[in-house]
PDB file of N, CA, C and O in Angstrom, chain B, residues numbered from 101:
ATOM      1  N   UNK B 101     -29.981  -3.431 -13.337  1.00  0.00           N
ATOM      2  CA  UNK B 101     -28.796  -2.654 -13.009  1.00  0.00           C
ATOM      3  C   UNK B 101     -27.824  -3.553 -12.247  1.00  0.00           C
ATOM      4  O   UNK B 101     -28.218  -4.283 -11.338  1.00  0.00           O
ATOM      5  N   UNK B 102     -26.558  -3.489 -12.631  1.00  0.00           N
ATOM      6  CA  UNK B 102     -25.588  -4.314 -11.919  1.00  0.00           C
ATOM      7  C   UNK B 102     -25.156  -3.639 -10.617  1.00  0.00           C
ATOM      8  O   UNK B 102     -25.410  -2.456 -10.393  1.00  0.00           O
ATOM      9  N   UNK B 103     -24.498  -4.426  -9.770  1.00  0.00           N
ATOM     10  CA  UNK B 103     -24.150  -3.963  -8.429  1.00  0.00           C
ATOM     11  C   UNK B 103     -23.248  -2.732  -8.449  1.00  0.00           C
ATOM     12  O   UNK B 103     -23.423  -1.807  -7.655  1.00  0.00           O
ATOM     13  N   UNK B 104     -22.274  -2.732  -9.377  1.00  0.00           N
ATOM     14  CA  UNK B 104     -21.318  -1.619  -9.437  1.00  0.00           C
ATOM     15  C   UNK B 104     -22.011  -0.307  -9.820  1.00  0.00           C
ATOM     16  O   UNK B 104     -21.762   0.728  -9.203  1.00  0.00           O
ATOM     17  N   UNK B 105     -22.872  -0.350 -10.829  1.00  0.00           N
ATOM     18  CA  UNK B 105     -23.552   0.883 -11.243  1.00  0.00           C
ATOM     19  C   UNK B 105     -24.575   1.322 -10.197  1.00  0.00           C
ATOM     20  O   UNK B 105     -24.811   2.517 -10.023  1.00  0.00           O
ATOM     21  N   UNK B 106     -25.181   0.360  -9.503  1.00  0.00           N
ATOM     22  CA  UNK B 106     -26.114   0.700  -8.432  1.00  0.00           C
ATOM     23  C   UNK B 106     -25.390   1.433  -7.313  1.00  0.00           C
ATOM     24  O   UNK B 106     -25.876   2.450  -6.815  1.00  0.00           O
ATOM     25  N   UNK B 107     -24.233   0.921  -6.917  1.00  0.00           N
ATOM     26  CA  UNK B 107     -23.464   1.580  -5.860  1.00  0.00           C
ATOM     27  C   UNK B 107     -23.010   2.967  -6.302  1.00  0.00           C
ATOM     28  O   UNK B 107     -23.013   3.907  -5.508  1.00  0.00           O
ATOM     29  N   UNK B 108     -22.622   3.091  -7.561  1.00  0.00           N
ATOM     30  CA  UNK B 108     -22.193   4.401  -8.073  1.00  0.00           C
ATOM     31  C   UNK B 108     -23.340   5.402  -7.992  1.00  0.00           C
ATOM     32  O   UNK B 108     -23.149   6.535  -7.551  1.00  0.00           O
ATOM     33  N   UNK B 109     -24.511   4.990  -8.410  1.00  0.00           N
ATOM     34  CA  UNK B 109     -25.673   5.889  -8.342  1.00  0.00           C
ATOM     35  C   UNK B 109     -26.006   6.257  -6.898  1.00  0.00           C
ATOM     36  O   UNK B 109     -26.312   7.412  -6.602  1.00  0.00           O
ATOM     37  N   UNK B 110     -25.946   5.284  -6.012  1.00  0.00           N
ATOM     38  CA  UNK B 110     -26.240   5.571  -4.603  1.00  0.00           C
ATOM     39  C   UNK B 110     -25.213   6.530  -4.004  1.00  0.00           C
ATOM     40  O   UNK B 110     -25.569   7.422  -3.234  1.00  0.00           O
ATOM     41  N   UNK B 111     -23.953   6.349  -4.352  1.00  0.00           N
ATOM     42  CA  UNK B 111     -22.923   7.268  -3.853  1.00  0.00           C
ATOM     43  C   UNK B 111     -23.130   8.676  -4.403  1.00  0.00           C
ATOM     44  O   UNK B 111     -22.956   9.656  -3.679  1.00  0.00           O
ATOM     45  N   UNK B 112     -23.498   8.783  -5.668  1.00  0.00           N
ATOM     46  CA  UNK B 112     -23.785  10.104  -6.233  1.00  0.00           C
ATOM     47  C   UNK B 112     -24.958  10.748  -5.493  1.00  0.00           C
ATOM     48  O   UNK B 112     -24.954  11.953  -5.241  1.00  0.00           O
ATOM     49  N   UNK B 113     -25.945   9.951  -5.154  1.00  0.00           N
ATOM     50  CA  UNK B 113     -27.097  10.458  -4.413  1.00  0.00           C
ATOM     51  C   UNK B 113     -26.680  10.919  -3.014  1.00  0.00           C
ATOM     52  O   UNK B 113     -27.047  12.009  -2.575  1.00  0.00           O
ATOM     53  N   UNK B 114     -25.913  10.083  -2.328  1.00  0.00           N
ATOM     54  CA  UNK B 114     -25.482  10.398  -0.956  1.00  0.00           C
ATOM     55  C   UNK B 114     -24.637  11.672  -0.923  1.00  0.00           C
ATOM     56  O   UNK B 114     -24.766  12.482  -0.005  1.00  0.00           O
ATOM     57  N   UNK B 115     -23.779  11.847  -1.916  1.00  0.00           N
ATOM     58  CA  UNK B 115     -22.888  13.020  -1.946  1.00  0.00           C
ATOM     59  C   UNK B 115     -23.516  14.231  -2.639  1.00  0.00           C
ATOM     60  O   UNK B 115     -22.844  15.244  -2.830  1.00  0.00           O
ATOM     61  N   UNK B 116     -24.791  14.140  -3.015  1.00  0.00           N
ATOM     62  CA  UNK B 116     -25.483  15.278  -3.615  1.00  0.00           C
ATOM     63  C   UNK B 116     -24.977  15.650  -4.987  1.00  0.00           C
ATOM     64  O   UNK B 116     -24.913  16.831  -5.328  1.00  0.00           O
ATOM     65  N   UNK B 117     -24.616  14.656  -5.781  1.00  0.00           N
ATOM     66  CA  UNK B 117     -24.044  14.899  -7.101  1.00  0.00           C
ATOM     67  C   UNK B 117     -25.036  14.613  -8.226  1.00  0.00           C
ATOM     68  O   UNK B 117     -24.631  14.365  -9.362  1.00  0.00           O
ATOM     69  N   UNK B 118     -26.328  14.646  -7.917  1.00  0.00           N
ATOM     70  CA  UNK B 118     -27.355  14.350  -8.907  1.00  0.00           C
ATOM     71  C   UNK B 118     -28.246  15.565  -9.112  1.00  0.00           C
ATOM     72  O   UNK B 118     -28.332  16.456  -8.267  1.00  0.00           O
ATOM     73  N   UNK B 119     -28.895  15.567 -10.249  1.00  0.00           N
ATOM     74  CA  UNK B 119     -29.872  16.619 -10.514  1.00  0.00           C
ATOM     75  C   UNK B 119     -31.118  16.364  -9.667  1.00  0.00           C
ATOM     76  O   UNK B 119     -31.278  15.293  -9.083  1.00  0.00           O
ATOM     77  N   UNK B 120     -31.983  17.353  -9.612  1.00  0.00           N
ATOM     78  CA  UNK B 120     -33.215  17.229  -8.818  1.00  0.00           C
ATOM     79  C   UNK B 120     -34.082  16.083  -9.332  1.00  0.00           C
ATOM     80  O   UNK B 120     -34.662  15.343  -8.538  1.00  0.00           O
ATOM     81  N   UNK B 121     -34.173  15.930 -10.643  1.00  0.00           N
ATOM     82  CA  UNK B 121     -34.999  14.852 -11.194  1.00  0.00           C
ATOM     83  C   UNK B 121     -34.394  13.476 -10.888  1.00  0.00           C
ATOM     84  O   UNK B 121     -35.123  12.518 -10.630  1.00  0.00           O
ATOM     85  N   UNK B 122     -33.083  13.386 -10.918  1.00  0.00           N
ATOM     86  CA  UNK B 122     -32.429  12.122 -10.574  1.00  0.00           C
ATOM     87  C   UNK B 122     -32.639  11.804  -9.092  1.00  0.00           C
ATOM     88  O   UNK B 122     -32.874  10.653  -8.725  1.00  0.00           O
ATOM     89  N   UNK B 123     -32.552  12.829  -8.247  1.00  0.00           N
ATOM     90  CA  UNK B 123     -32.806  12.636  -6.811  1.00  0.00           C
ATOM     91  C   UNK B 123     -34.201  12.079  -6.573  1.00  0.00           C
ATOM     92  O   UNK B 123     -34.376  11.141  -5.795  1.00  0.00           O
ATOM     93  N   UNK B 124     -35.190  12.654  -7.242  1.00  0.00           N
ATOM     94  CA  UNK B 124     -36.563  12.182  -7.082  1.00  0.00           C
ATOM     95  C   UNK B 124     -36.694  10.730  -7.511  1.00  0.00           C
ATOM     96  O   UNK B 124     -37.371   9.941  -6.851  1.00  0.00           O
ATOM     97  N   UNK B 125     -36.052  10.380  -8.607  1.00  0.00           N
ATOM     98  CA  UNK B 125     -36.100   9.010  -9.106  1.00  0.00           C
ATOM     99  C   UNK B 125     -35.508   8.044  -8.076  1.00  0.00           C
ATOM    100  O   UNK B 125     -36.111   7.016  -7.768  1.00  0.00           O
ATOM    101  N   UNK B 126     -34.333   8.373  -7.548  1.00  0.00           N
ATOM    102  CA  UNK B 126     -33.686   7.514  -6.555  1.00  0.00           C
ATOM    103  C   UNK B 126     -34.549   7.428  -5.293  1.00  0.00           C
ATOM    104  O   UNK B 126     -34.702   6.345  -4.728  1.00  0.00           O
ATOM    105  N   UNK B 127     -35.107   8.541  -4.850  1.00  0.00           N
ATOM    106  CA  UNK B 127     -35.948   8.539  -3.654  1.00  0.00           C
ATOM    107  C   UNK B 127     -37.167   7.641  -3.827  1.00  0.00           C
ATOM    108  O   UNK B 127     -37.562   6.947  -2.891  1.00  0.00           O
ATOM    109  N   UNK B 128     -37.766   7.649  -5.016  1.00  0.00           N
ATOM    110  CA  UNK B 128     -38.898   6.759  -5.290  1.00  0.00           C
ATOM    111  C   UNK B 128     -38.458   5.301  -5.234  1.00  0.00           C
ATOM    112  O   UNK B 128     -39.151   4.454  -4.671  1.00  0.00           O
ATOM    113  N   UNK B 129     -37.302   5.019  -5.823  1.00  0.00           N
ATOM    114  CA  UNK B 129     -36.783   3.649  -5.787  1.00  0.00           C
ATOM    115  C   UNK B 129     -36.498   3.193  -4.357  1.00  0.00           C
ATOM    116  O   UNK B 129     -36.775   2.050  -3.995  1.00  0.00           O
ATOM    117  N   UNK B 130     -35.943   4.096  -3.548  1.00  0.00           N
ATOM    118  CA  UNK B 130     -35.622   3.749  -2.164  1.00  0.00           C
ATOM    119  C   UNK B 130     -36.880   3.403  -1.362  1.00  0.00           C
ATOM    120  O   UNK B 130     -36.829   2.596  -0.434  1.00  0.00           O
ATOM    121  N   UNK B 131     -37.997   4.014  -1.725  1.00  0.00           N
ATOM    122  CA  UNK B 131     -39.250   3.743  -1.012  1.00  0.00           C
ATOM    123  C   UNK B 131     -39.868   2.406  -1.401  1.00  0.00           C
ATOM    124  O   UNK B 131     -40.632   1.821  -0.633  1.00  0.00           O
ATOM    125  N   UNK B 132     -39.535   1.928  -2.594  1.00  0.00           N
ATOM    126  CA  UNK B 132     -40.193   0.709  -3.081  1.00  0.00           C
ATOM    127  C   UNK B 132     -39.291  -0.517  -3.108  1.00  0.00           C
ATOM    128  O   UNK B 132     -39.794  -1.637  -3.200  1.00  0.00           O
ATOM    129  N   UNK B 133     -37.983  -0.344  -3.029  1.00  0.00           N
ATOM    130  CA  UNK B 133     -37.042  -1.461  -3.146  1.00  0.00           C
ATOM    131  C   UNK B 133     -36.258  -1.624  -1.844  1.00  0.00           C
ATOM    132  O   UNK B 133     -35.358  -0.838  -1.547  1.00  0.00           O
ATOM    133  N   UNK B 134     -36.610  -2.644  -1.078  1.00  0.00           N
ATOM    134  CA  UNK B 134     -35.990  -2.857   0.234  1.00  0.00           C
ATOM    135  C   UNK B 134     -34.494  -3.157   0.115  1.00  0.00           C
ATOM    136  O   UNK B 134     -33.710  -2.716   0.955  1.00  0.00           O
ATOM    137  N   UNK B 135     -34.094  -3.896  -0.911  1.00  0.00           N
ATOM    138  CA  UNK B 135     -32.672  -4.204  -1.092  1.00  0.00           C
ATOM    139  C   UNK B 135     -31.876  -2.939  -1.395  1.00  0.00           C
ATOM    140  O   UNK B 135     -30.783  -2.746  -0.863  1.00  0.00           O
ATOM    141  N   UNK B 136     -32.419  -2.089  -2.241  1.00  0.00           N
ATOM    142  CA  UNK B 136     -31.758  -0.825  -2.571  1.00  0.00           C
ATOM    143  C   UNK B 136     -31.657   0.062  -1.335  1.00  0.00           C
ATOM    144  O   UNK B 136     -30.636   0.709  -1.106  1.00  0.00           O
ATOM    145  N   UNK B 137     -32.721   0.087  -0.547  1.00  0.00           N
ATOM    146  CA  UNK B 137     -32.720   0.882   0.684  1.00  0.00           C
ATOM    147  C   UNK B 137     -31.647   0.373   1.650  1.00  0.00           C
ATOM    148  O   UNK B 137     -30.970   1.174   2.295  1.00  0.00           O
ATOM    149  N   UNK B 138     -31.487  -0.941   1.754  1.00  0.00           N
ATOM    150  CA  UNK B 138     -30.476  -1.522   2.632  1.00  0.00           C
ATOM    151  C   UNK B 138     -29.073  -1.148   2.148  1.00  0.00           C
ATOM    152  O   UNK B 138     -28.200  -0.825   2.955  1.00  0.00           O
ATOM    153  N   UNK B 139     -28.860  -1.192   0.831  1.00  0.00           N
ATOM    154  CA  UNK B 139     -27.564  -0.785   0.271  1.00  0.00           C
ATOM    155  C   UNK B 139     -27.293   0.684   0.561  1.00  0.00           C
ATOM    156  O   UNK B 139     -26.185   1.057   0.946  1.00  0.00           O
ATOM    157  N   UNK B 140     -28.311   1.510   0.373  1.00  0.00           N
ATOM    158  CA  UNK B 140     -28.181   2.940   0.640  1.00  0.00           C
ATOM    159  C   UNK B 140     -27.818   3.185   2.098  1.00  0.00           C
ATOM    160  O   UNK B 140     -26.911   3.960   2.400  1.00  0.00           O
ATOM    161  N   UNK B 141     -28.534   2.519   2.995  1.00  0.00           N
ATOM    162  CA  UNK B 141     -28.288   2.715   4.415  1.00  0.00           C
ATOM    163  C   UNK B 141     -26.861   2.309   4.800  1.00  0.00           C
ATOM    164  O   UNK B 141     -26.211   2.984   5.598  1.00  0.00           O
ATOM    165  N   UNK B 142     -26.384   1.202   4.225  1.00  0.00           N
ATOM    166  CA  UNK B 142     -25.023   0.743   4.520  1.00  0.00           C
ATOM    167  C   UNK B 142     -23.985   1.733   3.985  1.00  0.00           C
ATOM    168  O   UNK B 142     -23.025   2.058   4.684  1.00  0.00           O
ATOM    169  N   UNK B 143     -24.170   2.210   2.763  1.00  0.00           N
ATOM    170  CA  UNK B 143     -23.235   3.182   2.188  1.00  0.00           C
ATOM    171  C   UNK B 143     -23.276   4.500   2.957  1.00  0.00           C
ATOM    172  O   UNK B 143     -22.238   5.111   3.213  1.00  0.00           O
ATOM    173  N   UNK B 144     -24.466   4.927   3.319  1.00  0.00           N
ATOM    174  CA  UNK B 144     -24.612   6.176   4.057  1.00  0.00           C
ATOM    175  C   UNK B 144     -23.953   6.079   5.432  1.00  0.00           C
ATOM    176  O   UNK B 144     -23.305   7.027   5.876  1.00  0.00           O
ATOM    177  N   UNK B 145     -24.110   4.948   6.105  1.00  0.00           N
ATOM    178  CA  UNK B 145     -23.472   4.750   7.410  1.00  0.00           C
ATOM    179  C   UNK B 145     -21.952   4.780   7.262  1.00  0.00           C
ATOM    180  O   UNK B 145     -21.257   5.348   8.104  1.00  0.00           O
ATOM    181  N   UNK B 146     -21.442   4.178   6.207  1.00  0.00           N
ATOM    182  CA  UNK B 146     -19.990   4.195   5.959  1.00  0.00           C
ATOM    183  C   UNK B 146     -19.500   5.612   5.708  1.00  0.00           C
ATOM    184  O   UNK B 146     -18.457   6.017   6.223  1.00  0.00           O
ATOM    185  N   UNK B 147     -20.249   6.354   4.922  1.00  0.00           N
ATOM    186  CA  UNK B 147     -19.867   7.739   4.607  1.00  0.00           C
ATOM    187  C   UNK B 147     -19.843   8.592   5.866  1.00  0.00           C
ATOM    188  O   UNK B 147     -18.970   9.446   6.020  1.00  0.00           O
ATOM    189  N   UNK B 148     -20.781   8.372   6.755  1.00  0.00           N
ATOM    190  CA  UNK B 148     -20.843   9.160   7.984  1.00  0.00           C
ATOM    191  C   UNK B 148     -19.666   8.874   8.918  1.00  0.00           C
ATOM    192  O   UNK B 148     -19.338   9.698   9.773  1.00  0.00           O
ATOM    193  N   UNK B 149     -19.036   7.716   8.759  1.00  0.00           N
ATOM    194  CA  UNK B 149     -17.901   7.371   9.603  1.00  0.00           C
ATOM    195  C   UNK B 149     -16.573   7.895   9.060  1.00  0.00           C
ATOM    196  O   UNK B 149     -15.555   7.835   9.749  1.00  0.00           O
ATOM    197  N   UNK B 150     -16.580   8.404   7.840  1.00  0.00           N
ATOM    198  CA  UNK B 150     -15.353   8.964   7.284  1.00  0.00           C
ATOM    199  C   UNK B 150     -14.973  10.214   8.062  1.00  0.00           C
ATOM    200  O   UNK B 150     -15.847  10.958   8.507  1.00  0.00           O
ATOM    201  N   UNK B 151     -13.675  10.451   8.228  1.00  0.00           N
ATOM    202  CA  UNK B 151     -13.256  11.652   8.959  1.00  0.00           C
ATOM    203  C   UNK B 151     -13.686  12.921   8.226  1.00  0.00           C
ATOM    204  O   UNK B 151     -13.682  12.987   6.997  1.00  0.00           O
ATOM    205  N   UNK B 152     -14.050  13.907   9.008  1.00  0.00           N
ATOM    206  CA  UNK B 152     -14.462  15.202   8.451  1.00  0.00           C
ATOM    207  C   UNK B 152     -13.263  16.145   8.483  1.00  0.00           C
ATOM    208  O   UNK B 152     -12.858  16.601   9.553  1.00  0.00           O
ATOM    209  N   UNK B 153     -12.708  16.430   7.344  1.00  0.00           N
ATOM    210  CA  UNK B 153     -11.605  17.378   7.286  1.00  0.00           C
ATOM    211  C   UNK B 153     -11.570  18.032   5.914  1.00  0.00           C
ATOM    212  O   UNK B 153     -12.129  17.523   4.942  1.00  0.00           O
ATOM    213  N   UNK B 154     -10.916  19.143   5.867  1.00  0.00           N
ATOM    214  CA  UNK B 154     -10.733  19.870   4.616  1.00  0.00           C
ATOM    215  C   UNK B 154      -9.246  20.067   4.400  1.00  0.00           C
ATOM    216  O   UNK B 154      -8.487  20.309   5.338  1.00  0.00           O
ATOM    217  N   UNK B 155      -8.865  19.962   3.186  1.00  0.00           N
ATOM    218  CA  UNK B 155      -7.459  20.155   2.859  1.00  0.00           C
ATOM    219  C   UNK B 155      -7.263  21.549   2.267  1.00  0.00           C
ATOM    220  O   UNK B 155      -7.945  21.936   1.318  1.00  0.00           O
ATOM    221  N   UNK B 156      -6.352  22.270   2.823  1.00  0.00           N
ATOM    222  CA  UNK B 156      -6.012  23.589   2.311  1.00  0.00           C
ATOM    223  C   UNK B 156      -4.521  23.602   2.022  1.00  0.00           C
ATOM    224  O   UNK B 156      -3.725  23.101   2.817  1.00  0.00           O
ATOM    225  N   UNK B 157      -4.141  24.174   0.884  1.00  0.00           N
ATOM    226  CA  UNK B 157      -2.700  24.250   0.609  1.00  0.00           C
ATOM    227  C   UNK B 157      -2.042  25.249   1.549  1.00  0.00           C
ATOM    228  O   UNK B 157      -2.695  26.167   2.044  1.00  0.00           O
ATOM    229  N   UNK B 158      -0.754  25.068   1.793  1.00  0.00           N
ATOM    230  CA  UNK B 158      -0.041  26.032   2.637  1.00  0.00           C
ATOM    231  C   UNK B 158      -0.095  27.437   2.021  1.00  0.00           C
ATOM    232  O   UNK B 158      -0.159  27.589   0.801  1.00  0.00           O
ATOM    233  N   UNK B 159      -0.069  28.435   2.868  1.00  0.00           N
ATOM    234  CA  UNK B 159      -0.139  29.826   2.421  1.00  0.00           C
ATOM    235  C   UNK B 159       0.974  30.135   1.420  1.00  0.00           C
ATOM    236  O   UNK B 159       0.752  30.865   0.455  1.00  0.00           O
ATOM    237  N   UNK B 160       2.166  29.585   1.644  1.00  0.00           N
ATOM    238  CA  UNK B 160       3.302  29.808   0.750  1.00  0.00           C
ATOM    239  C   UNK B 160       2.983  29.304  -0.666  1.00  0.00           C
ATOM    240  O   UNK B 160       3.353  29.944  -1.650  1.00  0.00           O
ATOM    241  N   UNK B 161       2.307  28.175  -0.762  1.00  0.00           N
ATOM    242  CA  UNK B 161       1.935  27.625  -2.068  1.00  0.00           C
ATOM    243  C   UNK B 161       0.967  28.559  -2.784  1.00  0.00           C
ATOM    244  O   UNK B 161       1.125  28.826  -3.976  1.00  0.00           O
ATOM    245  N   UNK B 162      -0.027  29.051  -2.068  1.00  0.00           N
ATOM    246  CA  UNK B 162      -0.979  29.993  -2.670  1.00  0.00           C
ATOM    247  C   UNK B 162      -0.274  31.258  -3.153  1.00  0.00           C
ATOM    248  O   UNK B 162      -0.553  31.754  -4.244  1.00  0.00           O
ATOM    249  N   UNK B 163       0.633  31.771  -2.342  1.00  0.00           N
ATOM    250  CA  UNK B 163       1.369  32.977  -2.727  1.00  0.00           C
ATOM    251  C   UNK B 163       2.207  32.717  -3.978  1.00  0.00           C
ATOM    252  O   UNK B 163       2.291  33.577  -4.855  1.00  0.00           O
ATOM    253  N   UNK B 164       2.817  31.561  -4.066  1.00  0.00           N
ATOM    254  CA  UNK B 164       3.627  31.218  -5.244  1.00  0.00           C
ATOM    255  C   UNK B 164       2.766  31.159  -6.497  1.00  0.00           C
ATOM    256  O   UNK B 164       3.170  31.647  -7.553  1.00  0.00           O
ATOM    257  N   UNK B 165       1.599  30.571  -6.388  1.00  0.00           N
ATOM    258  CA  UNK B 165       0.691  30.480  -7.536  1.00  0.00           C
ATOM    259  C   UNK B 165       0.240  31.867  -7.961  1.00  0.00           C
ATOM    260  O   UNK B 165       0.245  32.186  -9.150  1.00  0.00           O
ATOM    261  N   UNK B 166      -0.149  32.691  -7.003  1.00  0.00           N
ATOM    262  CA  UNK B 166      -0.592  34.046  -7.332  1.00  0.00           C
ATOM    263  C   UNK B 166       0.541  34.869  -7.944  1.00  0.00           C
ATOM    264  O   UNK B 166       0.331  35.609  -8.904  1.00  0.00           O
ATOM    265  N   UNK B 167       1.714  34.736  -7.394  1.00  0.00           N
ATOM    266  CA  UNK B 167       2.872  35.458  -7.916  1.00  0.00           C
ATOM    267  C   UNK B 167       3.166  35.027  -9.346  1.00  0.00           C
ATOM    268  O   UNK B 167       3.405  35.866 -10.215  1.00  0.00           O
ATOM    269  N   UNK B 168       3.150  33.736  -9.587  1.00  0.00           N
ATOM    270  CA  UNK B 168       3.402  33.213 -10.933  1.00  0.00           C
ATOM    271  C   UNK B 168       2.348  33.729 -11.910  1.00  0.00           C
ATOM    272  O   UNK B 168       2.680  34.134 -13.024  1.00  0.00           O
ATOM    273  N   UNK B 169       1.084  33.716 -11.498  1.00  0.00           N
ATOM    274  CA  UNK B 169       0.021  34.150 -12.411  1.00  0.00           C
ATOM    275  C   UNK B 169       0.140  35.640 -12.739  1.00  0.00           C
ATOM    276  O   UNK B 169      -0.205  36.058 -13.845  1.00  0.00           O
ATOM    277  N   UNK B 170       0.618  36.428 -11.806  1.00  0.00           N
ATOM    278  CA  UNK B 170       0.786  37.860 -12.064  1.00  0.00           C
ATOM    279  C   UNK B 170       1.936  38.122 -13.040  1.00  0.00           C
ATOM    280  O   UNK B 170       1.853  39.018 -13.881  1.00  0.00           O
ATOM    281  N   UNK B 171       2.995  37.345 -12.923  1.00  0.00           N
ATOM    282  CA  UNK B 171       4.171  37.623 -13.748  1.00  0.00           C
ATOM    283  C   UNK B 171       4.146  36.874 -15.066  1.00  0.00           C
ATOM    284  O   UNK B 171       4.561  37.432 -16.082  1.00  0.00           O
ATOM    285  N   UNK B 172       3.684  35.655 -15.095  1.00  0.00           N
ATOM    286  CA  UNK B 172       3.763  34.844 -16.300  1.00  0.00           C
ATOM    287  C   UNK B 172       2.492  34.866 -17.150  1.00  0.00           C
ATOM    288  O   UNK B 172       2.560  34.966 -18.375  1.00  0.00           O
ATOM    289  N   UNK B 173       1.364  34.773 -16.509  1.00  0.00           N
ATOM    290  CA  UNK B 173       0.114  34.645 -17.234  1.00  0.00           C
ATOM    291  C   UNK B 173      -0.400  36.005 -17.679  1.00  0.00           C
ATOM    292  O   UNK B 173      -0.896  36.144 -18.797  1.00  0.00           O
ATOM    293  N   UNK B 174      -0.289  36.992 -16.833  1.00  0.00           N
ATOM    294  CA  UNK B 174      -0.834  38.321 -17.146  1.00  0.00           C
ATOM    295  C   UNK B 174       0.133  39.166 -17.960  1.00  0.00           C
ATOM    296  O   UNK B 174      -0.248  40.242 -18.423  1.00  0.00           O
ATOM    297  N   UNK B 175       1.334  38.734 -18.146  1.00  0.00           N
ATOM    298  CA  UNK B 175       2.332  39.535 -18.856  1.00  0.00           C
ATOM    299  C   UNK B 175       2.152  39.477 -20.352  1.00  0.00           C
ATOM    300  O   UNK B 175       2.915  40.100 -21.090  1.00  0.00           O
TER     301      UNK B 175
END
């Protein structure tokens, strides 16, 4: 596996974007491959340092979308 695809798989694992069987596979690899475990730990530490925030659209934007859907889409 090349470095780019390895990092992609690890990021999918860290963000919970894998199936249960894929998770088990990655977890087994992490237990047996010290280099992979080190990469995982570094990526996980980086992810934990990212700011925690959620983006919500302004209430006016939501109202505009709902209004449009009532008049244009449902008509």
